[in-house]
C-alpha positions as CSV (number, residue, x, y, z in Angstrom):
1,M,106.3,143.4,123.6
2,L,110.0,144.5,122.3
3,A,109.6,147.5,124.4
4,F,108.5,145.5,127.1
5,A,111.5,143.1,127.0
6,A,114.1,146.4,127.1
7,L,112.0,148.1,129.9
8,I,112.2,145.0,132.0
9,A,116.1,144.6,131.1
10,G,116.5,148.0,132.4
11,S,115.0,147.2,135.7
12,F,117.8,144.7,136.3
13,T,120.6,147.1,136.0
14,S,118.9,150.2,137.7
15,G,117.7,147.7,140.5
16,A,121.2,146.5,141.1
17,I,122.4,150.2,141.3
18,A,119.7,150.9,143.7
19,V,119.7,147.9,146.4
20,P,123.1,148.8,147.9
21,Y,121.3,152.0,149.2
22,L,117.8,150.8,149.7
23,A,116.4,147.6,150.9
24,P,114.0,145.6,148.3
25,A,110.7,146.1,150.0
26,P,110.8,150.0,150.6
27,L,112.5,150.2,147.0
28,N,109.5,148.5,145.5
29,A,106.8,150.1,147.8
30,V,108.1,153.9,146.8
31,R,108.5,152.9,143.2
32,F,104.9,151.4,143.1
33,L,103.2,154.2,144.8
34,M,105.1,156.6,142.2
35,A,103.8,154.4,139.5
36,S,100.3,154.3,140.8
37,V,100.2,157.9,140.8
38,L,101.3,158.1,137.1
39,M,98.8,155.5,136.4
40,A,95.9,157.5,138.0
41,V,97.1,160.4,136.1
42,A,97.0,158.8,132.8
43,V,93.7,156.8,133.4
44,F,91.5,159.3,134.9
45,G,92.9,162.6,133.8
46,V,94.2,162.2,130.4
47,A,92.0,158.9,129.3
48,R,89.2,160.5,131.3
49,H,87.9,157.1,132.6
50,R,85.3,157.3,135.5
51,F,86.6,156.0,138.8
52,A,84.6,153.2,140.2
53,L,85.3,150.2,142.4
54,P,85.3,147.4,139.8
55,P,83.0,144.3,140.1
56,A,84.9,141.2,141.9
57,P,87.6,143.7,143.3
58,W,89.2,140.5,144.8
59,R,90.5,139.5,141.0
60,F,92.8,142.7,141.3
61,G,93.9,141.8,144.8
62,L,95.0,138.3,143.9
63,T,96.9,139.4,140.6
64,G,98.6,142.4,142.4
65,F,99.7,140.0,145.4
66,L,101.4,137.7,142.6
67,M,103.0,140.9,141.1
68,A,104.3,141.9,144.6
69,I,105.8,138.6,145.2
70,Y,107.5,138.8,141.9
71,F,109.2,142.3,142.4
72,V,110.3,142.0,146.1
73,T,111.9,138.5,145.3
74,M,113.7,140.2,142.3
75,F,115.3,143.1,144.1
76,I,116.2,140.5,146.9
77,A,117.8,138.4,144.4
78,L,119.7,141.5,143.0
79,E,121.4,142.1,146.3
80,I,123.2,138.8,146.2
81,S,123.3,137.8,142.4
82,A,124.5,139.3,139.3
83,P,122.0,141.1,137.0
84,V,122.7,138.9,134.0
85,A,122.3,135.6,136.2
86,T,119.1,136.8,137.6
87,S,117.3,138.0,134.4
88,A,118.2,134.5,132.9
89,V,116.0,133.2,135.8
90,F,113.0,135.1,134.0
91,T,113.6,133.4,130.8
92,L,112.2,130.4,132.5
93,I,108.8,132.1,132.8
94,P,107.3,131.3,129.4
95,L,107.6,127.5,129.7
96,M,106.1,127.7,133.3
97,T,103.4,130.1,131.9
98,A,102.4,127.7,129.1
99,G,101.8,125.0,131.6
100,V,99.7,127.2,134.0
101,A,97.6,128.5,131.0
102,Y,96.8,125.1,130.0
103,V,95.4,124.4,133.3
104,L,93.8,127.5,133.9
105,V,92.1,128.7,130.6
106,G,92.7,125.6,128.3
107,Q,95.3,127.6,126.3
108,K,97.3,124.9,124.3
109,S,100.6,125.2,122.8
110,G,101.9,123.5,119.9
111,P,104.7,121.1,119.8
112,L,107.0,123.6,118.0
113,V,106.4,126.3,120.7
114,L,107.0,123.9,123.5
115,L,110.2,122.8,121.8
116,S,111.3,126.6,121.5
117,L,110.5,127.1,124.8
118,L,112.8,124.1,126.2
119,V,115.4,125.3,124.1
120,A,115.5,128.5,125.2
121,G,114.9,127.6,128.7
122,L,118.2,125.3,128.6
123,G,119.7,128.7,127.1
124,A,118.8,130.5,130.4
125,I,120.0,127.7,132.5
126,W,123.5,127.9,130.8
127,V,123.4,131.7,131.7
128,I,122.5,130.8,135.6
129,F,125.2,128.8,135.9
130,R,127.6,130.9,134.2
131,G,128.3,128.8,131.4
132,D,130.0,126.2,134.0
133,V,129.4,122.7,132.8
134,A,130.7,121.7,136.7
135,A,128.3,123.9,138.2
136,I,125.5,122.6,136.2
137,L,126.1,118.9,137.1
138,S,126.4,119.6,140.6
139,F,123.4,121.8,140.7
140,D,125.6,125.0,142.2
141,V,122.8,127.7,141.7
142,G,123.2,130.8,143.8
143,K,120.8,131.7,146.6
144,G,119.4,134.9,144.8
145,E,118.4,132.7,141.6
146,L,116.6,130.3,143.8
147,I,114.8,133.1,145.7
148,Y,114.2,135.0,142.1
149,F,112.7,131.4,141.1
150,V,109.9,131.8,143.6
151,G,108.9,135.0,142.5
152,C,108.9,133.9,138.7
153,F,106.7,131.2,139.7
154,A,104.3,133.5,141.1
155,Y,104.7,135.5,137.7
156,A,103.8,132.5,135.7
157,F,100.1,132.5,137.0
158,Y,99.8,136.4,136.6
159,T,99.2,136.4,132.6
160,P,96.8,133.4,132.3
161,L,94.8,135.0,135.4
162,L,94.5,138.5,133.5
163,K,92.7,136.3,130.7
164,K,90.7,134.3,133.0
165,F,89.6,137.2,135.3
166,S,89.0,139.6,132.5
167,R,85.5,141.2,132.5
168,G,85.8,143.6,129.5
169,E,87.7,146.5,131.4
170,P,89.7,148.6,129.3
171,S,93.4,147.7,129.5
172,L,94.4,151.0,131.1
173,L,91.9,150.7,133.7
174,A,92.7,147.2,134.6
175,S,96.6,148.0,134.6
176,F,95.8,151.0,137.1
177,F,93.8,148.6,139.7
178,T,96.3,145.7,139.5
179,L,99.1,148.1,140.0
180,A,97.5,149.5,143.1
181,A,96.6,146.2,144.5
182,S,100.2,145.5,144.4
183,T,101.2,148.9,145.9
184,L,99.2,148.4,148.9
185,W,100.4,144.7,149.3
186,I,103.8,146.0,149.2
187,I,103.4,148.9,151.6
188,A,101.8,146.7,154.0
189,A,104.5,144.4,154.2
190,S,107.2,147.0,154.3
191,L,105.9,149.5,156.5
192,P,108.3,149.2,159.5
193,E,111.3,149.5,156.9
194,L,109.5,152.5,155.1
195,L,109.3,154.5,158.4
196,S,113.1,153.8,159.4
197,V,114.7,155.0,155.9
198,D,116.7,158.1,155.7
199,W,114.9,159.3,152.7
200,L,116.7,162.8,152.5
201,G,119.9,161.0,152.9
202,L,119.7,158.6,150.0
203,P,122.1,159.5,147.1
204,P,120.7,161.2,143.8
205,V,121.3,157.7,141.9
206,V,118.5,155.9,144.0
207,W,116.0,158.7,143.0
208,W,117.1,158.5,139.3
209,A,116.8,154.6,139.5
210,L,113.2,154.9,141.3
211,L,111.9,157.3,138.7
212,Y,113.0,155.0,135.8
213,L,111.5,151.8,137.7
214,A,108.2,153.6,138.4
215,V,107.8,154.8,134.7
216,G,109.2,152.0,132.6
217,P,109.2,148.6,134.1
218,T,106.2,149.5,136.2
219,A,103.4,151.9,134.9
220,I,104.2,151.5,131.0
221,C,104.9,147.7,131.5
222,F,101.7,146.8,133.4
223,Y,99.6,148.3,130.5
224,L,101.8,146.5,127.7
225,I,101.5,143.2,129.3
226,Q,97.5,143.8,130.1
227,F,97.2,145.0,126.2
228,A,99.1,142.0,125.0
229,T,97.5,139.4,126.7
230,H,94.2,140.1,124.8
231,H,96.1,140.0,121.5
232,L,98.5,136.9,122.0
233,P,98.4,133.7,123.8
234,A,99.9,133.8,127.3
235,A,103.0,131.8,126.8
236,K,103.9,134.2,123.6
237,V,103.3,137.4,125.6
238,I,106.0,136.2,128.4
239,A,108.1,134.8,125.6
240,Y,109.3,138.3,124.8
241,G,111.1,138.1,128.2
242,Y,113.6,135.9,126.2
243,L,115.3,138.9,125.0
244,T,116.0,140.2,128.6
245,P,119.4,138.7,129.2
246,A,120.6,140.0,126.0
247,F,119.6,143.4,126.9
248,V,121.1,143.2,130.3
249,I,124.3,142.2,128.7
250,L,124.3,145.0,126.3
251,F,123.2,147.7,129.4
252,E,125.7,146.4,131.8
253,G,128.4,146.6,129.4
254,L,127.5,150.2,128.2
255,I,127.3,151.7,131.7
256,G,130.6,150.3,132.6
257,H,130.0,147.1,134.7
258,G,131.8,145.0,132.3
259,W,131.1,142.7,129.5
260,T,129.7,139.3,130.1
261,A,132.1,136.2,129.3
262,P,131.5,135.0,125.5
263,G,130.2,131.5,126.9
264,V,127.6,133.2,128.7
265,V,126.5,135.3,125.7
266,A,126.1,132.2,123.7
267,G,123.3,131.1,126.2
268,A,121.6,134.5,126.0
269,L,121.6,134.1,122.1
270,V,120.0,130.6,122.3
271,T,117.1,132.2,124.4
272,V,116.8,134.8,121.5
273,L,116.4,132.1,119.0
274,G,113.5,130.7,121.1
275,L,111.9,133.9,120.7
276,V,112.4,134.0,117.1
277,V,110.7,130.5,116.6
278,L,107.7,131.5,118.7
279,A,107.3,134.8,116.9
280,A,106.9,133.1,113.7
281,Q,104.1,130.8,114.9
282,R,100.7,131.5,114.1
283,D,98.5,132.3,117.1
284,P,95.7,129.9,117.6
């Protein structure tokens, strides 16, 4: 899940590079289509699973819909918000996931785990408001962060539903069907925009960003989260996202987009401490 956090963090930086040239819906449609093809090769070519429509395919339609909402709102937010602030909203997901997991699958989190989620959430809020106490007191949160929060709320249902809906399918196979369902939802929603894009006129940096997004934060991360869901509590799976703002700060600085103010870095480190506490807890 450390790899999951790093790959997710890279999506904020690479996504911010691509969105000036390509709208969020067609960007995600192509990204998911590429990822679905790669996953199909891995599942049916390398792993040699036999293709057959799974029982109750509506399960993947629902989880795929939730992921489609999450990814489209993320890239809409990246058009109008800084990657670090947007990634901080992502770290609010574990606390929401803990509540959803309790309601959907009866998965309880201990008092220390809930406390660490709360503390880490406070660190995320500090980053979202750019370390500005006045902005916090006046609730001066950006439009992009609010839009992305809607997507993160959808994501909070995703991991508990994976456990609730599981019928014993191999993680790789379940990842493919969820990814394929997400692709169909996004393509259906973005078809007019897809047809109007001048694909040959896009700069090379967009195609490099799309390739990274398709392989890392999409195909690989879909498998990682499917696998981890069967071995860790839902809140702990998503809690590794606490590392995301720290990774984004590092990536943004390394590629020359500037280093984040020390006060904001402090908030990101608080979220990392939340992960350290969670990782030390014995799984129920």
